[in-house]
KEKE-895168 format. One record per residue (C-alpha): residue in three letters; residue number from 0; x, y, z. Coordinates in steps of 0.25 Angstrom, whole numbers, plus 5000, padded with zeros to 4 digits. Layout:
N
ala	NUM	X	Y	Z;
...
//
This chain:
438
met	0	4880	4923	4973;
his	1	4895	4930	4976;
lys	2	4907	4920	4980;
ile	3	4920	4922	4980;
lys	4	4931	4912	4976;
ile	5	4941	4907	4986;
ser	6	4956	4906	4980;
ser	7	4962	4900	4992;
ile	8	4962	4897	5006;
thr	9	4972	4899	5017;
tyr	10	4979	4886	5023;
gly	11	4973	4882	5036;
ser	12	4961	4894	5037;
ile	13	4947	4892	5040;
ala	14	4945	4890	5025;
his	15	4954	4880	5023;
glu	16	4949	4871	5035;
leu	17	4937	4872	5029;
gly	18	4940	4866	5016;
ile	19	4939	4881	5007;
glu	20	4947	4880	4995;
pro	21	4950	4889	4984;
gly	22	4941	4890	4972;
asp	23	4928	4889	4983;
phe	24	4921	4902	4984;
leu	25	4916	4912	4997;
val	26	4901	4912	4995;
ser	27	4898	4920	5009;
ile	28	4901	4923	5024;
asn	29	4892	4923	5033;
gly	30	4880	4922	5023;
gln	31	4888	4935	5016;
gln	32	4892	4936	5003;
ile	33	4907	4940	5002;
his	34	4908	4951	4990;
asp	35	4923	4956	4996;
val	36	4934	4957	5005;
phe	37	4926	4967	5014;
asp	38	4914	4956	5015;
tyr	39	4924	4943	5018;
arg	40	4932	4951	5029;
phe	41	4921	4955	5036;
tyr	42	4913	4942	5034;
thr	43	4926	4934	5038;
ala	44	4929	4941	5051;
asp	45	4917	4935	5059;
ser	46	4920	4923	5066;
ala	47	4910	4914	5062;
leu	48	4907	4912	5048;
ile	49	4897	4904	5039;
leu	50	4907	4903	5026;
asp	51	4899	4898	5014;
ile	52	4908	4893	5003;
glu	53	4906	4887	4988;
lys	54	4916	4876	4984;
ser	55	4923	4877	4970;
asn	56	4914	4865	4967;
gly	57	4901	4873	4970;
glu	58	4898	4867	4984;
arg	59	4893	4876	4995;
trp	60	4901	4876	5009;
gln	61	4897	4884	5021;
phe	62	4904	4883	5034;
asp	63	4903	4889	5047;
ile	64	4915	4894	5053;
glu	65	4921	4901	5067;
lys	66	4934	4907	5066;
asp	67	4940	4917	5073;
tyr	68	4936	4934	5069;
ser	69	4947	4937	5059;
glu	70	4951	4923	5056;
asp	71	4952	4923	5041;
leu	72	4946	4912	5033;
gly	73	4956	4909	5024;
leu	74	4949	4911	5011;
glu	75	4957	4919	4999;
phe	76	4952	4924	4988;
glu	77	4957	4929	4973;
his	78	4954	4943	4975;
ser	79	4957	4950	4989;
leu	80	4944	4958	4988;
leu	81	4935	4947	4985;
asp	82	4931	4957	4974;
glu	83	4936	4965	4962;
glu	84	4945	4977	4965;
lys	85	4937	4990	4965;
ser	86	4945	5001	4955;
cys	87	4948	5014	4956;
arg	88	4937	5023	4951;
asn	89	4946	5037	4953;
lys	90	4955	5044	4943;
cys	91	4964	5049	4954;
ile	92	4974	5060	4948;
phe	93	4985	5054	4955;
cys	94	4982	5038	4953;
phe	95	4996	5032	4951;
ile	96	4990	5021	4944;
asp	97	4985	5031	4932;
gln	98	5001	5035	4931;
leu	99	5004	5019	4929;
pro	100	5011	5018	4913;
lys	101	5003	5008	4905;
gly	102	5009	4991	4903;
met	103	5010	4990	4919;
arg	104	5001	4977	4924;
glu	105	4988	4978	4925;
thr	106	4986	4979	4941;
leu	107	4992	4991	4942;
tyr	108	4983	4999	4934;
phe	109	4970	4994	4944;
lys	110	4965	5005	4954;
asp	111	4961	4998	4965;
asp	112	4950	5006	4975;
asp	113	4946	4996	4983;
ala	114	4941	4999	4999;
arg	115	4942	4982	5001;
leu	116	4958	4984	4996;
ser	117	4960	4996	5005;
phe	118	4955	4987	5016;
leu	119	4962	4974	5012;
phe	120	4977	4980	5007;
gly	121	4976	4996	5010;
asn	122	4973	5001	4997;
tyr	123	4968	5017	4997;
ile	124	4956	5018	4990;
thr	125	4949	5031	4986;
met	126	4935	5026	4989;
thr	127	4928	5033	4977;
asn	128	4923	5019	4974;
leu	129	4919	5015	4988;
ser	130	4903	5015	4988;
asp	131	4895	5019	5001;
asp	132	4892	5004	5003;
glu	133	4906	5000	5002;
ile	134	4911	5009	5013;
asp	135	4898	5005	5021;
arg	136	4905	4991	5020;
ile	137	4919	4994	5024;
ile	138	4911	5001	5034;
lys	139	4903	4989	5039;
tyr	140	4916	4979	5039;
his	141	4926	4989	5044;
met	142	4935	4987	5035;
ser	143	4948	4995	5040;
pro	144	4957	5003	5036;
val	145	4951	5008	5022;
asn	146	4963	5016	5015;
ile	147	4958	5028	5007;
ser	148	4965	5035	4996;
val	149	4959	5052	5000;
his	150	4970	5061	4993;
thr	151	4959	5072	4998;
thr	152	4947	5074	5006;
asn	153	4944	5087	4997;
pro	154	4932	5080	4989;
glu	155	4933	5088	4975;
leu	156	4948	5087	4974;
arg	157	4948	5071	4979;
lys	158	4937	5071	4967;
glu	159	4948	5077	4957;
met	160	4960	5068	4963;
leu	161	4952	5055	4960;
asn	162	4945	5060	4948;
asn	163	4933	5054	4955;
arg	164	4920	5062	4956;
phe	165	4916	5052	4969;
ala	166	4929	5055	4977;
gly	167	4926	5067	4985;
asp	168	4919	5059	4997;
val	169	4930	5052	5003;
leu	170	4931	5058	5017;
glu	171	4917	5054	5018;
lys	172	4919	5041	5014;
ile	173	4931	5041	5024;
lys	174	4924	5047	5036;
arg	175	4912	5034	5032;
phe	176	4924	5026	5036;
thr	177	4932	5033	5047;
ser	178	4918	5034	5054;
ala	179	4916	5019	5053;
gly	180	4929	5017	5061;
ile	181	4935	5013	5047;
thr	182	4951	5016	5047;
val	183	4955	5024	5036;
asn	184	4968	5028	5029;
thr	185	4969	5039	5018;
gln	186	4979	5043	5008;
ile	187	4981	5055	5001;
val	188	4990	5054	4987;
leu	189	4995	5068	4987;
cys	190	4995	5076	4975;
pro	191	5002	5090	4974;
glu	192	4994	5103	4972;
ile	193	4982	5092	4973;
asn	194	4978	5086	4986;
asp	195	4991	5091	4996;
gly	196	4992	5106	5002;
glu	197	4977	5110	5009;
glu	198	4971	5100	5003;
leu	199	4979	5088	5011;
asp	200	4978	5096	5023;
ser	201	4961	5096	5020;
thr	202	4962	5080	5017;
ile	203	4971	5078	5030;
asn	204	4961	5086	5038;
asp	205	4949	5079	5034;
leu	206	4955	5063	5035;
thr	207	4961	5067	5048;
ser	208	4948	5070	5055;
leu	209	4945	5057	5053;
phe	210	4956	5051	5062;
pro	211	4958	5041	5067;
glu	212	4950	5033	5057;
leu	213	4956	5039	5046;
his	214	4969	5033	5051;
ser	215	4980	5037	5043;
ile	216	4982	5046	5028;
ser	217	4994	5045	5019;
val	218	4999	5057	5009;
val	219	5006	5050	4997;
pro	220	5012	5057	4986;
val	221	5006	5057	4972;
gly	222	5015	5048	4963;
ile	223	5017	5052	4948;
thr	224	5021	5044	4940;
arg	225	5026	5047	4924;
tyr	226	5013	5041	4918;
arg	227	5004	5053	4921;
glu	228	4999	5056	4907;
gly	229	4986	5061	4906;
leu	230	4985	5062	4921;
ala	231	4980	5074	4930;
pro	232	4994	5082	4933;
leu	233	5002	5078	4946;
lys	234	5012	5085	4953;
pro	235	5024	5076	4959;
phe	236	5028	5078	4973;
asp	237	5042	5085	4975;
lys	238	5051	5087	4987;
glu	239	5044	5101	4991;
ser	240	5030	5097	4989;
ala	241	5033	5083	4997;
ala	242	5039	5092	5008;
leu	243	5026	5101	5009;
val	244	5018	5087	5011;
val	245	5027	5082	5021;
asp	246	5025	5094	5030;
gln	247	5009	5095	5027;
ile	248	5010	5080	5034;
glu	249	5018	5083	5045;
phe	250	5009	5095	5048;
trp	251	4997	5086	5050;
gln	252	5004	5075	5056;
lys	253	5008	5084	5068;
arg	254	4993	5088	5068;
leu	255	4987	5075	5066;
leu	256	4998	5068	5078;
asp	257	4994	5079	5088;
lys	258	4980	5076	5085;
tyr	259	4977	5063	5083;
asn	260	4991	5057	5088;
ser	261	4992	5052	5073;
arg	262	4996	5058	5060;
ile	263	4988	5052	5052;
val	264	4993	5058	5039;
phe	265	5006	5052	5033;
leu	266	5014	5056	5022;
ala	267	5020	5045	5010;
asp	268	5034	5042	5013;
glu	269	5038	5047	4999;
leu	270	5033	5062	5003;
tyr	271	5042	5062	5013;
ile	272	5054	5058	5004;
met	273	5050	5068	4993;
ala	274	5050	5078	5002;
asp	275	5063	5073	5007;
arg	276	5058	5073	5023;
thr	277	5062	5063	5033;
leu	278	5051	5052	5035;
pro	279	5044	5051	5047;
glu	280	5049	5041	5057;
tyr	281	5043	5027	5058;
glu	282	5032	5031	5072;
asp	283	5027	5044	5063;
tyr	284	5020	5034	5053;
glu	285	5012	5028	5065;
asp	286	5006	5016	5062;
phe	287	5009	5018	5046;
pro	288	4996	5019	5041;
gln	289	4999	5019	5026;
ile	290	5013	5013	5025;
glu	291	5008	5006	5013;
asn	292	5007	5019	5007;
gly	293	5020	5024	5008;
val	294	5018	5031	5021;
gly	295	5028	5028	5031;
met	296	5034	5017	5023;
val	297	5050	5021	5022;
ser	298	5050	5025	5038;
ser	299	5044	5011	5041;
phe	300	5053	5004	5032;
ile	301	5066	5011	5039;
asn	302	5059	5006	5052;
glu	303	5058	4992	5048;
val	304	5073	4991	5043;
asp	305	5078	4997	5057;
leu	306	5070	4985	5064;
ala	307	5075	4976	5054;
leu	308	5089	4980	5056;
gln	309	5089	4980	5072;
asp	310	5083	4964	5070;
leu	311	5095	4960	5060;
asn	312	5106	4967	5068;
asp	313	5103	4956	5078;
ile	314	5103	4944	5067;
leu	315	5113	4948	5057;
lys	316	5125	4942	5061;
lys	317	5135	4945	5048;
pro	318	5135	4953	5038;
ile	319	5128	4952	5025;
lys	320	5136	4954	5013;
lys	321	5127	4957	5000;
thr	322	5122	4969	4993;
ile	323	5107	4972	4991;
ser	324	5101	4984	4983;
ile	325	5087	4989	4984;
ala	326	5079	4999	4974;
thr	327	5071	5009	4979;
gly	328	5062	5021	4974;
ala	329	5069	5035	4973;
ser	330	5060	5039	4985;
ile	331	5067	5029	4996;
phe	332	5080	5028	4990;
glu	333	5087	5039	4999;
ile	334	5078	5031	5012;
phe	335	5083	5018	5005;
lys	336	5098	5021	5007;
asp	337	5098	5026	5021;
ile	338	5090	5014	5025;
thr	339	5100	5005	5017;
asn	340	5111	5011	5023;
lys	341	5107	5009	5037;
val	342	5104	4995	5033;
glu	343	5118	4992	5028;
lys	344	5126	4999	5041;
ser	345	5116	4988	5048;
ile	346	5121	4975	5041;
glu	347	5134	4973	5037;
gly	348	5138	4969	5025;
leu	349	5124	4973	5016;
lys	350	5125	4983	5005;
ile	351	5114	4989	5001;
asn	352	5111	4996	4988;
val	353	5099	5005	4987;
tyr	354	5095	5010	4972;
arg	355	5086	5021	4970;
val	356	5076	5016	4958;
glu	357	5071	5029	4950;
asn	358	5055	5025	4946;
ala	359	5057	5029	4929;
phe	360	5045	5019	4928;
phe	361	5035	5029	4934;
gly	362	5043	5041	4935;
gly	363	5052	5050	4944;
his	364	5040	5054	4953;
val	365	5039	5038	4957;
thr	366	5049	5037	4969;
val	367	5044	5026	4977;
thr	368	5048	5012	4976;
gly	369	5037	5004	4975;
leu	370	5035	5009	4961;
leu	371	5048	5005	4957;
thr	372	5048	4996	4943;
gly	373	5055	4985	4938;
ser	374	5061	4994	4926;
asp	375	5066	5005	4938;
ile	376	5074	4995	4944;
ile	377	5080	4988	4933;
arg	378	5084	5002	4927;
glu	379	5092	5007	4941;
leu	380	5097	4994	4945;
ser	381	5103	4989	4933;
gly	382	5117	4988	4933;
lys	383	5118	4992	4949;
asn	384	5124	4982	4959;
leu	385	5112	4976	4966;
gly	386	5119	4967	4974;
asp	387	5114	4954	4980;
lys	388	5099	4958	4979;
leu	389	5090	4970	4975;
leu	390	5079	4973	4985;
leu	391	5066	4977	4978;
cys	392	5053	4982	4987;
lys	393	5042	4974	4986;
ser	394	5033	4987	4983;
met	395	5038	4987	4970;
phe	396	5032	4975	4966;
lys	397	5016	4970	4964;
ala	398	5012	4964	4977;
gly	399	5016	4951	4978;
thr	400	5023	4951	4965;
asp	401	5037	4954	4959;
leu	402	5030	4961	4948;
met	403	5036	4977	4948;
leu	404	5026	4987	4944;
asp	405	5033	4987	4927;
gly	406	5031	4971	4929;
ile	407	5046	4969	4931;
thr	408	5048	4958	4940;
val	409	5058	4953	4950;
arg	410	5065	4944	4942;
asp	411	5064	4953	4931;
leu	412	5072	4962	4940;
gln	413	5083	4952	4945;
glu	414	5084	4948	4929;
lys	415	5088	4964	4924;
leu	416	5095	4967	4937;
lys	417	5102	4954	4941;
val	418	5100	4954	4954;
asp	419	5091	4947	4965;
ile	420	5079	4954	4969;
gln	421	5071	4954	4982;
met	422	5059	4961	4985;
val	423	5057	4966	4997;
asp	424	5044	4970	5007;
thr	425	5043	4985	5011;
asn	426	5047	4984	5025;
gly	427	5060	4986	5032;
gln	428	5063	4970	5038;
ala	429	5060	4965	5021;
phe	430	5072	4975	5019;
ile	431	5082	4971	5029;
asp	432	5079	4954	5027;
ala	433	5081	4958	5011;
leu	434	5093	4963	5014;
val	435	5099	4952	5024;
gln	436	5093	4939	5018;
ser	437	5101	4931	5012;
//
């Protein structure tokens, strides 16, 4: 008999009121065994439930529950999937994990490729380890949206890029989802001279034909670290090649906007910055379908800062006399200088130092802030005037912790740099709050 151990109970929830406790086991819902989060979400969505619980002492309790359709039971489990994560079966030529040095924390080397993580957390999957039965189950439960790493719809090229002879049927699998009304977001990791140019045009044409269920496509540049020994040769983007991609995507956006009233395909901010092109306006990102993929993040942040400053002007009654420092990756440095100049003009007495941090740990081709390490921060900022506080983006840290990619903690940084450090969420309001709070 399959049963799932309950790790905690939400206070005041249905489960709490029924006397269910941590250490008890979920046996079934409406007579159905629960194997993973898909089963759990589907069967708990009903308004009438029969809940079968095994107490930690072996007693079996059964509850007849009437609740609002979407009301949560308040059960928490050790694993968010209620099952083991599925690992990736591919050996993609551009895989960032394969480019990590040895000796980092073990969890960084795990490659997930699990549709349940796509539904829960927005992770991207290749679908190469997704069986027909599992696709049918996603459709049955209408788990939407599903986020898919496509890279190319050319079957033979996709097999080569993923190093998996079963990877060529991605378009057929996507069509199964879209024809069933499942929303799909897709990602293309673009590799110069491999899946760009005409191949990119073909992929965009195939995917956009499935609109509106095919909701969005993000195009992101391949990331290349200095640890590519023994891996397939890849060319990094430069200003010229990035500009060609910007022109190509802008052509597609105009065409798609006329045809579908949506751009559908969006570029990662990094490619505009590489090409030294102006980023699109806030409104051009529509509903920001892939902001967590670095698509529209800068424009959204600038808009959030502007709104926060407008609100701040109404409540800030006296000057703020302090100096705050900020560390950024190389790609966003100039943009952040413009942002902080605007903030300094709006907040009397505030001085902001913005420091550009080169990524020596991963190499010069890695320029985003979220991949900076503690050793990079210490190397670049030691001996600098850091003022009253140093702000670091939370994207540099393992989620829910103060641990950086190279194992350095906030305490380590504070001891080395002799300054208070504050981790800040990646939104404009949180940034302004961190600047003005005492």
